[in-house]
N, C-alpha and C positions, 0 to 999 in steps of 0.2 A: 423514466427512471425516477425512483422514489427511495426515501429512507424506509427501511423495513420495520424497525422497531426502536423503542427507547424514547428519549426526550423529544425527538423530531419525527416520530413515527408518522408516515404518510406524506410528509413534505416532499414536494416535487423538486427534482434537481435538473438543472439545465446542463447541456453539453455543447461543445463546439460542433459546428456543422462541417460536413465535408468527409472525404475519404481518408484523411490523415488521422482520424480518431477512431478508436475502437473501445467504447465503454464496456466494462465488465457486465455481462448479462445478469438479469435479475436472478436466474436460476443458479449461476455460479456464485454470485454474491451471497445468496441465501445459504448455500452449502458451505462457503468459506467461513461465514460467521457462525454457523452451527459448529464447525470445527473449533473455533476460537472462543465460543460463548463464555467459558469460565475463566478465560485468560485476559479479559479486557478491562475489568473494573480497576480504576486507578492507575492504569498503565500509560506510559509515554510512547507515542506512535510516530513513526516516520513513514509518510506516503511519498515515496520516490517515484518519479515519472507520474505525478498525481493526476494529470488530465483534468477531469471535472472535480476531482477531490472526493468522489463518492465513497471510496474505501475508508479514508481517514474520517470523513463526516459520519459514516455509519458507526465507526469505532467510538467517536465522541458521543454520538447519540446513545450508545450502549454503556457509557460510563467511563470511557478512557479519560485520564487526567488532562492530557494535552496531546496535540498533534502538530507536526511540522509537515507542510505540503511543499514539495519541490517539483518544479517543472521548468523547462527551458523556454517554453512558449509564452509570450506575453498575453496572447489570446486565452490560453488555458488559465493563466494567473487571474485574469479578469473573471472567468467563469467560476473558478474556485472561490474568489472573494464574493461573488454574487450568491453562490450556493451557501456559503457560511452566513451571509446576511439573511437569506431567505429562511434558513433553519434556526437562526438565533444561536449558533454554536461557535461564533467567532471569538468569544472572549478567551478561550483556551487554545487558540490556533495561531500559528505563525505561517505565513505564506512567503515563499522565497522563489524568485525568478533566477534560476541558475541551472546549468547542466549538472548532471549527477556527480561527475568526477570533481568538478570545482567545488561543489557543495561539500562533498565528503572530505576533500583535501583541506578545506578551510574551516571545518567544523569539528570540534572535539567532543560534542555531546554524545551521549549514549541513549539507546532506546530499548524498550521492552518488546515491541513488535514492529517489524519493518515490512511494508508492502512494496514489492517490486513488480510492476506491470508495465514494462517498456514496450515501445513499438515492436511488433513481431519481426523475426528473421532479419534483424540488423546487427546482431551480435552484442547488443547492449546489455542483455541480462548476464551473459557470460563475463563481460567486462565489469559489471557492477558487483557481482557476487563476492569476489575477494576484497573489494574495497569497502563493502558495507559490513562484512562479517565482524571486523573489530569494533564496530559501533553498536553491536548488540550486547545488551547486558546478559550476565550469566543466567541461564535458564530461559532466555528470551526465545522468540519465534520469528523466523524469517519466512515470509510467504511469497512465493514466486508464481505468477500466472504466465503461462507460455503455451504455444501451440503444440499439438502432437507432432512428433518428429524432431523436436528440439531436445537433445539429450543434455541433461545437467549433471555435473559431477556429484558423486556420492558424498563428498565433503567439500566444504568451503572454509578454509582456515580452521578455527575451532568448532565449526558447525557441522552437524551430520544431517543428511537428508533422512528424515524418519518415515516419510510416506509421500506418495504421489497419488493424487485423486484425479479421476478422469470424468469429464463432463462433455461428451461429444468430441469435438475437435480441440477443446481447451483442457489443459492440465493445470493442476495446482500442486506445486511441490512445497512441502513444509520442511524447513530446516530448524533444528534446535541445538542450542549449546548446553553444556553441562551446567546444572544448577550448583550453586556453592553449598 
């Protein structure tokens, strides 16, 4: 795993070992950031279910103003901190060890782009969608990575699913809110 482009281009990222983790593949990550390429500069990012932090780190490398990384695993938190250190992108990052629901209930901040990439087939994505929708700024983007066969609603609060992209067994669903 590596950072594709930007300030930390080519820097290697570490990930947790074991079968409990499923990092976003290079192909999917590249496609995802092609979709968002003009929406990143100066934006505030939330990487929920952050894992290794690779999505938020890629966004920071490409010019996002800040990123908050949230994961419930203390092992993942250590990996995210190491990756931020290795890439030199930690100055605009906040790393939080918390489950998604507690973080969203206790935080009033809003974001321009939210990445949701929870463990597959555990119902977490469906639970997180309505909770995260109010945290998205007007005109923002919510990006959900999920397996084929997981049906997401056409709307989540004020957000509308504008497109679903397919990459083999992985789908990326993009939700957007109305711009002011």
